[in-house]
DSSP file (Angstrom, degrees, kcal/mol; ACC not computed):
  #  RESIDUE AA STRUCTURE BP1 BP2  ACC     N-H-->O    O-->H-N    N-H-->O    O-->H-N    TCO  KAPPA ALPHA  PHI   PSI    X-CA   Y-CA   Z-CA
    1    1 A M     >        0   0    0      0, 0.0     4,-2.4     0, 0.0     5,-0.2   0.000 360.0 360.0 360.0 -39.6  -37.2  -36.2   12.2
    2    2 A A  H  >  +     0   0    0      1,-0.2     4,-2.3     2,-0.2     5,-0.2   0.907 360.0  49.0 -61.9 -41.8  -39.3  -34.5    9.6
    3    3 A R  H  > S+     0   0    0      2,-0.2     4,-2.6     1,-0.2    -1,-0.2   0.898 109.7  52.6 -65.5 -38.7  -36.8  -31.6    9.3
    4    4 A C  H  > S+     0   0    0      1,-0.2     4,-2.5     2,-0.2    -2,-0.2   0.930 111.8  45.6 -59.9 -45.7  -33.9  -34.0    9.0
    5    5 A L  H  X S+     0   0    0     -4,-2.4     4,-2.6     2,-0.2    -2,-0.2   0.863 111.6  52.3 -68.2 -35.8  -35.7  -35.8    6.1
    6    6 A A  H  X S+     0   0    0     -4,-2.3     4,-2.5    -5,-0.2    -2,-0.2   0.936 112.3  45.0 -64.4 -45.5  -36.6  -32.5    4.5
    7    7 A L  H  X S+     0   0    0     -4,-2.6     4,-2.5     2,-0.2    -2,-0.2   0.906 113.7  50.1 -64.8 -41.3  -33.0  -31.3    4.6
    8    8 A F  H  X S+     0   0    0     -4,-2.5     4,-2.6    -5,-0.2     5,-0.2   0.927 111.4  48.6 -60.6 -45.8  -31.7  -34.7    3.4
    9    9 A T  H  X S+     0   0    0     -4,-2.6     4,-2.4     1,-0.2    -2,-0.2   0.912 112.5  47.9 -63.5 -43.4  -34.2  -34.7    0.5
   10   10 A L  H  X S+     0   0    0     -4,-2.5     4,-1.8     2,-0.2    -1,-0.2   0.918 112.2  49.5 -63.0 -43.1  -33.2  -31.1   -0.5
   11   11 A A  H  <>S+     0   0    0     -4,-2.5     5,-2.2     2,-0.2    -2,-0.2   0.909 112.6  46.8 -63.7 -42.0  -29.5  -32.0   -0.3
   12   12 A M  H ><5S+     0   0    0     -4,-2.6     3,-1.6     1,-0.2    -1,-0.2   0.902 110.7  52.3 -66.2 -40.8  -30.0  -35.1   -2.5
   13   13 A T  H 3<5S+     0   0    0     -4,-2.4    -1,-0.2     1,-0.3    -2,-0.2   0.828 104.1  58.2 -63.9 -31.2  -32.1  -33.2   -5.0
   14   14 A A  T 3<5S-     0   0    0     -4,-1.8    -1,-0.3    -5,-0.2    -2,-0.2   0.487 128.7 -97.8 -78.0  -2.8  -29.3  -30.6   -5.2
   15   15 A G  T < 5S+     0   0    0     -3,-1.6     2,-0.4     1,-0.3    -3,-0.2   0.515  75.5 141.8 103.6   5.7  -26.9  -33.4   -6.3
   16   16 A N      < +     0   0    0     -5,-2.2    -1,-0.3    -6,-0.2    -2,-0.1  -0.689  20.2 175.7 -83.9 129.7  -25.2  -34.3   -3.0
   17   17 A R        +     0   0    0     -2,-0.4     2,-0.3     0, 0.0    -1,-0.1   0.451  54.5  46.7-116.9  -2.3  -24.6  -38.0   -2.7
   18   18 A G  S  > S-     0   0    0      1,-0.1     4,-2.3    -6,-0.0     5,-0.2  -0.901  82.8-106.4-138.1 167.3  -22.6  -38.5    0.5
   19   19 A F  H  > S+     0   0    0     -2,-0.3     4,-2.4     1,-0.2     5,-0.2   0.887 117.6  50.7 -60.8 -40.3  -22.6  -37.5    4.1
   20   20 A I  H  > S+     0   0    0      1,-0.2     4,-2.4     2,-0.2    -1,-0.2   0.927 111.6  46.6 -66.0 -43.7  -19.7  -35.1    3.7
   21   21 A S  H  > S+     0   0    0      2,-0.2     4,-2.3     1,-0.2    -1,-0.2   0.861 111.2  52.7 -68.0 -33.2  -21.2  -33.4    0.7
   22   22 A I  H  X S+     0   0    0     -4,-2.3     4,-2.5     2,-0.2    -2,-0.2   0.924 109.7  49.1 -64.3 -43.4  -24.5  -33.1    2.5
   23   23 A G  H  X S+     0   0    0     -4,-2.4     4,-2.0     2,-0.2    -2,-0.2   0.903 111.6  48.7 -61.2 -42.2  -22.7  -31.5    5.5
   24   24 A D  H  X S+     0   0    0     -4,-2.4     4,-2.4     2,-0.2    -1,-0.2   0.900 110.9  50.8 -63.6 -40.6  -20.9  -29.0    3.1
   25   25 A W  H  X S+     0   0    0     -4,-2.3     4,-2.3     1,-0.2    -2,-0.2   0.906 108.1  52.3 -64.0 -42.4  -24.2  -28.2    1.4
   26   26 A L  H  < S+     0   0    0     -4,-2.5    -1,-0.2     1,-0.2    -2,-0.2   0.903 111.6  46.7 -60.4 -41.7  -25.8  -27.5    4.8
   27   27 A K  H >< S+     0   0    0     -4,-2.0     3,-0.9     1,-0.2     4,-0.3   0.909 112.3  50.4 -66.1 -41.7  -23.0  -25.1    5.8
   28   28 A C  H 3< S+     0   0    0     -4,-2.4     3,-0.2     1,-0.2    -2,-0.2   0.890 122.0  30.8 -64.9 -40.9  -23.1  -23.3    2.4
   29   29 A Y  T 3X S+     0   0    0     -4,-2.3     4,-2.7     1,-0.2     5,-0.3   0.098  82.1 121.7-106.7  21.7  -26.9  -22.7    2.5
   30   30 A Q  H <> S+     0   0    0     -3,-0.9     4,-2.5     1,-0.2     5,-0.2   0.903  75.6  45.9 -54.1 -50.1  -27.3  -22.4    6.2
   31   31 A R  H  > S+     0   0    0     -4,-0.3     4,-2.4    -3,-0.2    -1,-0.2   0.915 114.3  48.1 -63.1 -43.1  -28.8  -18.9    6.2
   32   32 A D  H  > S+     0   0    0      1,-0.2     4,-2.2     2,-0.2    -1,-0.2   0.910 113.2  48.0 -63.3 -41.6  -31.2  -19.7    3.4
   33   33 A L  H  X S+     0   0    0     -4,-2.7     4,-2.9     2,-0.2     5,-0.4   0.883 110.6  51.0 -68.1 -38.2  -32.3  -22.9    5.1
   34   34 A I  H  X S+     0   0    0     -4,-2.5     4,-2.2    -5,-0.3    -1,-0.2   0.914 111.7  48.0 -64.2 -42.3  -32.8  -21.1    8.4
   35   35 A D  H  < S+     0   0    0     -4,-2.4    -2,-0.2    -5,-0.2    -1,-0.2   0.893 115.7  45.2 -63.7 -38.8  -34.9  -18.5    6.7
   36   36 A R  H  < S+     0   0    0     -4,-2.2    -2,-0.2    -5,-0.2    -1,-0.2   0.931 124.8  29.2 -71.8 -47.1  -37.0  -21.1    4.9
   37   37 A F  H  < S-     0   0    0     -4,-2.9    -3,-0.2    -5,-0.1    -2,-0.2   0.680  85.3-151.4 -91.0 -19.6  -37.6  -23.5    7.8
   38   38 A N     <  -     0   0    0     -4,-2.2    -3,-0.1    -5,-0.4    -4,-0.1   0.930  24.3-165.2  46.9  58.0  -37.5  -21.0   10.6
   39   39 A P    >   -     0   0    0      0, 0.0     3,-2.0     0, 0.0    -1,-0.1  -0.262  30.0 -81.0 -72.0 159.8  -36.3  -23.5   13.2
   40   40 A P  G >  S+     0   0    0      0, 0.0     3,-1.3     0, 0.0    -2,-0.0  -0.325 118.3   8.9 -58.3 140.1  -36.4  -22.9   17.0
   41   41 A K  G 3  S-     0   0    0      1,-0.2     3,-0.1    -3,-0.1    -3,-0.0   0.646 119.0 -89.0  62.0  16.1  -33.5  -20.8   18.2
   42   42 A R  G <  S+     0   0    0     -3,-2.0     2,-0.4     1,-0.2    -1,-0.2   0.869  92.3 133.6  51.5  41.1  -32.6  -20.2   14.5
   43   43 A C    <   -     0   0    0     -3,-1.3    -1,-0.2    -9,-0.1     3,-0.1  -0.984  50.6-134.9-126.0 127.1  -30.5  -23.3   14.5
   44   44 A L        -     0   0    0     -2,-0.4     2,-0.1     1,-0.1     3,-0.1  -0.331  36.2 -89.1 -74.3 159.3  -30.5  -26.0   11.9
   45   45 A T        -     0   0    0      1,-0.1    -1,-0.1   -42,-0.1     5,-0.0  -0.470  56.4-107.1 -62.1 138.0  -30.5  -29.7   12.6
   46   46 A S     >  -     0   0    0     -2,-0.1     4,-2.1     1,-0.1     5,-0.2  -0.286  14.9-119.1 -73.4 156.4  -26.9  -30.8   12.9
   47   47 A Y  H  > S+     0   0    0      1,-0.2     4,-2.1     2,-0.2     5,-0.1   0.890 115.7  52.3 -57.1 -43.1  -25.2  -32.9   10.3
   48   48 A S  H  > S+     0   0    0      1,-0.2     4,-2.2     2,-0.2    -1,-0.2   0.845 106.8  52.8 -67.3 -33.2  -24.6  -35.7   12.8
   49   49 A M  H  > S+     0   0    0      2,-0.2     4,-2.4     1,-0.2    -1,-0.2   0.910 107.8  50.9 -67.1 -42.1  -28.3  -35.7   13.7
   50   50 A I  H  X S+     0   0    0     -4,-2.1     4,-2.5     1,-0.2    -2,-0.2   0.919 109.9  50.9 -60.2 -42.8  -29.2  -36.1   10.1
   51   51 A C  H  X S+     0   0    0     -4,-2.1     4,-1.9     1,-0.2    -2,-0.2   0.918 109.7  49.7 -60.8 -44.2  -26.8  -39.0    9.8
   52   52 A R  H  X S+     0   0    0     -4,-2.2     4,-1.0     1,-0.2    -2,-0.2   0.907 111.4  48.7 -62.5 -41.9  -28.3  -40.7   12.9
   53   53 A V  H >X S+     0   0    0     -4,-2.4     3,-0.6     1,-0.2     4,-0.5   0.917 110.7  51.1 -63.5 -43.1  -31.8  -40.3   11.5
   54   54 A L  H >< S+     0   0    0     -4,-2.5     3,-0.7     1,-0.2    -1,-0.2   0.839 105.0  56.5 -65.4 -32.5  -30.7  -41.8    8.1
   55   55 A L  H 3< S+     0   0    0     -4,-1.9    -1,-0.2     1,-0.2    -2,-0.2   0.774 113.7  40.1 -69.6 -24.8  -29.1  -44.8    9.8
   56   56 A K  H << S+     0   0    0     -4,-1.0    -1,-0.2    -3,-0.6    -2,-0.2   0.402  91.9 121.3-100.1   0.8  -32.5  -45.7   11.5
   57   57 A L    <<  -     0   0    0     -3,-0.7     2,-1.0    -4,-0.5     3,-0.1  -0.389  62.9-134.8 -75.1 139.0  -34.7  -44.8    8.5
   58   58 A D     >  -     0   0    0      1,-0.2     4,-2.3    -2,-0.1     5,-0.2  -0.827  21.9-164.9 -86.7 102.3  -37.0  -47.4    6.8
   59   59 A Y  H  > S+     0   0    0     -2,-1.0     4,-2.7     1,-0.2     5,-0.2   0.789  82.2  56.6 -67.9 -29.4  -36.1  -46.6    3.2
   60   60 A E  H  > S+     0   0    0      2,-0.2     4,-2.1     1,-0.2    -1,-0.2   0.939 110.8  44.2 -64.7 -45.4  -39.1  -48.4    1.7
   61   61 A Q  H  > S+     0   0    0      2,-0.2     4,-2.2     1,-0.2    -2,-0.2   0.910 115.0  49.4 -65.2 -42.2  -41.4  -46.2    3.8
   62   62 A Y  H  X S+     0   0    0     -4,-2.3     4,-2.4     1,-0.2    -2,-0.2   0.934 112.0  47.1 -62.5 -47.2  -39.5  -43.1    3.0
   63   63 A S  H  X S+     0   0    0     -4,-2.7     4,-2.2     1,-0.2    -1,-0.2   0.874 112.8  48.7 -67.1 -35.9  -39.4  -43.7   -0.8
   64   64 A S  H  X S+     0   0    0     -4,-2.1     4,-1.5    -5,-0.2    -1,-0.2   0.889 112.9  47.9 -70.5 -36.8  -43.1  -44.6   -1.0
   65   65 A A  H  < S+     0   0    0     -4,-2.2    -2,-0.2    -5,-0.2    -1,-0.2   0.877 113.8  48.0 -67.7 -36.8  -44.0  -41.4    1.0
   66   66 A F  H  < S+     0   0    0     -4,-2.4     4,-0.2     1,-0.2    -2,-0.2   0.878 115.1  44.3 -70.2 -38.1  -41.7  -39.3   -1.3
   67   67 A A  H >X S+     0   0    0     -4,-2.2     3,-1.4     1,-0.2     4,-0.9   0.712  90.5  86.9 -80.7 -21.2  -43.1  -40.8   -4.5
   68   68 A R  G >< S+     0   0    0     -4,-1.5     3,-1.0     1,-0.3    -1,-0.2   0.878  91.0  44.1 -51.1 -48.4  -46.8  -40.6   -3.5
   69   69 A P  G 34 S+     0   0    0      0, 0.0    -1,-0.3     0, 0.0    -2,-0.1   0.697 110.2  58.7 -72.2 -13.7  -47.4  -37.0   -4.7
   70   70 A L  G <4 S+     0   0    0     -3,-1.4     2,-0.2    -4,-0.2    -2,-0.2   0.596  79.2 106.9 -89.0 -11.0  -45.5  -37.8   -7.9
   71   71 A I    <<  -     0   0    0     -3,-1.0     2,-0.3    -4,-0.9    -3,-0.0  -0.495  58.3-153.3 -71.6 132.1  -47.8  -40.6   -9.0
   72   72 A T        -     0   0    0     -2,-0.2    -2,-0.1     0, 0.0    -1,-0.0  -0.803   1.2-144.7-106.9 150.5  -50.0  -39.7  -11.8
   73   73 A F        -     0   0    0     -2,-0.3     2,-0.0     1,-0.0     0, 0.0  -0.872  28.4-101.5-111.9 145.2  -53.4  -41.1  -12.6
   74   74 A P        -     0   0    0      0, 0.0     2,-0.5     0, 0.0    -1,-0.0  -0.351  35.7-120.8 -65.3 144.7  -54.7  -41.7  -16.1
   75   75 A I        -     0   0    0     -2,-0.0     2,-0.4     0, 0.0     0, 0.0  -0.742  22.9-150.5 -87.3 128.1  -57.2  -39.1  -17.3
   76   76 A T        -     0   0    0     -2,-0.5     2,-0.3     1,-0.0     0, 0.0  -0.830  13.6-129.9 -99.4 137.3  -60.6  -40.6  -18.2
   77   77 A R        -     0   0    0     -2,-0.4     2,-0.3     2,-0.0    -1,-0.0  -0.654  16.1-130.0 -87.3 138.9  -62.6  -38.8  -20.9
   78   78 A R              0   0    0     -2,-0.3    -1,-0.0     1,-0.1     0, 0.0  -0.634 360.0 360.0 -84.2 144.8  -66.2  -37.9  -20.2
   79   79 A R              0   0    0     -2,-0.3    -1,-0.1     0, 0.0    -2,-0.0   0.429 360.0 360.0 -98.7 360.0  -68.7  -38.9  -22.9
């Protein structure tokens, strides 16, 4: 599931907004993604598997987990 969400997040960040464009993006960058993630058997998660994971995803939990590292805290000055 983590790899599916990572690939989905990368595809969305790259500007893909639908399942078909995500599938096209996966095909286009397959070798680069395999080199980056080093999956078992050098095989990426399938497009259909990503779709199944997304259909079962709790989007509130996903968005809060994704935004957590992006939250900034105010800087307090020392006296």
